[in-house]
C-alpha positions in Angstrom: 113.0 103.3 82.6 110.7 101.8 80.1 107.4 100.8 81.6 104.8 102.7 79.8 102.6 105.3 81.6 100.8 102.7 83.9 103.9 100.8 84.8 105.8 104.0 85.5 103.1 104.9 88.2 103.4 101.9 90.1 107.1 100.8 89.6 108.5 102.7 92.6 106.0 101.4 94.9 106.7 97.7 93.6 110.3 98.1 93.9 110.0 99.1 97.5 107.7 96.4 98.3 110.4 93.9 97.2 113.1 95.5 99.1 114.7 97.9 96.4 113.8 101.6 97.9 117.4 102.7 97.2 117.2 101.6 93.4 113.6 103.4 93.3 115.0 106.5 94.7 117.9 106.5 92.4 115.6 106.0 89.5 113.6 108.9 90.6 116.3 111.4 91.0 118.5 110.1 88.1 120.6 112.3 86.1 119.2 111.3 82.5 115.8 110.9 81.1 113.4 109.3 81.8 113.3 110.3 85.6 111.8 113.1 87.6 115.2 114.5 88.5 115.8 115.2 84.9 112.8 117.2 84.6 113.5 119.2 87.6 117.0 120.2 86.3 115.3 121.2 83.1 113.2 123.7 85.0 109.9 121.8 85.1 107.7 122.2 88.0 104.8 120.1 86.9 104.5 116.5 85.5 105.0 116.7 81.7 102.7 114.6 79.2 105.7 112.8 77.9 108.8 111.7 79.6 110.9 112.8 76.5 109.1 115.9 75.1 108.3 116.2 71.3 110.8 117.8 69.0 108.5 120.6 68.7 107.9 120.8 72.4 104.3 120.6 72.4 102.9 118.6 75.4 100.9 118.8 78.4 102.8 120.2 81.4 100.2 119.2 84.0 99.7 115.6 83.4 98.3 113.8 86.4 99.1 110.2 85.2 102.8 110.7 86.5 101.5 112.2 89.7 101.9 109.3 92.3 105.6 110.4 92.9 104.4 112.4 95.8 102.6 109.2 97.2 105.5 107.2 96.9 107.5 109.8 99.0 104.8 109.8 101.7 104.1 106.1 101.8 107.8 104.9 101.7 110.3 107.5 102.6 108.1 108.8 105.5 106.4 105.6 105.7 102.9 106.8 106.4 100.3 104.0 105.6 96.7 105.1 106.8 94.2 102.3 106.6 96.1 100.0 104.4 93.8 97.1 104.9 90.7 99.2 104.0 88.9 98.1 107.3 89.7 100.8 109.9 90.2 104.5 109.5 92.1 104.8 112.7 94.9 102.1 111.9 98.0 103.7 110.9 101.4 101.8 110.3 104.7 103.8 109.8 107.1 102.0 107.8 109.8 104.5 106.8 112.6 103.7 104.5 116.0 105.3 105.3 117.5 105.8 101.9 121.2 106.2 102.3 121.3 109.2 99.9 119.1 111.1 102.2 120.2 112.9 105.4 116.6 113.3 106.6 112.6 113.1 105.8 110.1 115.4 107.1 106.3 114.8 106.4 102.9 115.0 107.6 99.5 113.8 106.6 96.0 114.6 107.9 93.9 111.6 108.9 90.3 111.5 110.2 91.9 111.8 113.7 94.0 114.8 113.0 97.7 115.4 112.0 100.2 112.6 111.8 104.0 113.8 111.7 107.0 111.7 110.7 110.6 112.9 110.7 113.9 111.0 110.6 117.3 112.4 110.5 120.8 110.5 110.3 123.2 111.3 113.4 126.5 109.4 112.6 125.7 105.6 112.9 122.1 106.1 114.1 118.8 107.5 113.0 116.4 109.6 115.2 112.9 108.9 114.1 110.3 111.3 115.7 106.5 110.9 115.4 103.3 112.5 116.3 100.2 110.7 116.1 96.7 112.0 117.2 94.6 110.5 119.9 92.5 107.6 118.5 94.9 106.2 116.2 96.6 102.9 116.6 99.0 100.7 114.7 102.7 100.2 114.6 106.0 101.4 113.6 107.8 98.8 111.4 111.6 99.4 110.4 113.0 98.1 107.2 115.2 94.9 107.2 118.5 95.5 108.7 117.4 98.4 111.1 116.4 98.0 114.7 115.3 100.2 117.6 117.7 100.3 120.7 115.9 97.3 122.2 116.9 95.3 119.0 113.2 95.0 117.9 112.4 95.9 114.4 108.9 96.9 115.3 106.9 98.6 118.1 103.4 100.0 118.9 102.6 103.5 117.1 102.8 106.3 119.6 104.3 109.9 119.7 107.7 109.8 120.6 111.6 109.9 119.5 113.2 106.8 118.9 116.8 105.8 118.2 117.2 103.5 115.4 120.6 101.7 114.6 121.6 99.5 111.6 121.7 95.8 112.3 124.7 94.3 110.8 123.8 90.7 111.9 
């Protein structure tokens, strides 16, 4: 990854926006520097100031500029998108990304209406998506390309419940 500090903050969101969530995830967990996975393997529990530490090891270990990775997890792996248009705080879209390297995702976020919960788990050839949304929220659940609900639709009205999702080969 060679983007500079400002590009590093948005590269994963941009890759996902253009259909490359798998690549974004592999870049995040990658085995070699620069990536967050390498930091975790080195024992880091916070964001360092520099991707590759100075030879003398002096750098900040609480550097917020790298901090949007948790936002990428929530917005893309779980798919929770609250008020994307900036016009309606009660509008929530769920657009989860079903990364092949992951067996499940479990996340929640507090909106002005209450707690939104998203959980998806692989079960052989299908995915079970479970949602809990507070009263007063509205929006939709939108599946990534090549995934559909049992009724073969790629989108449905947002509501609490469980949904079986299958990969659409066609």
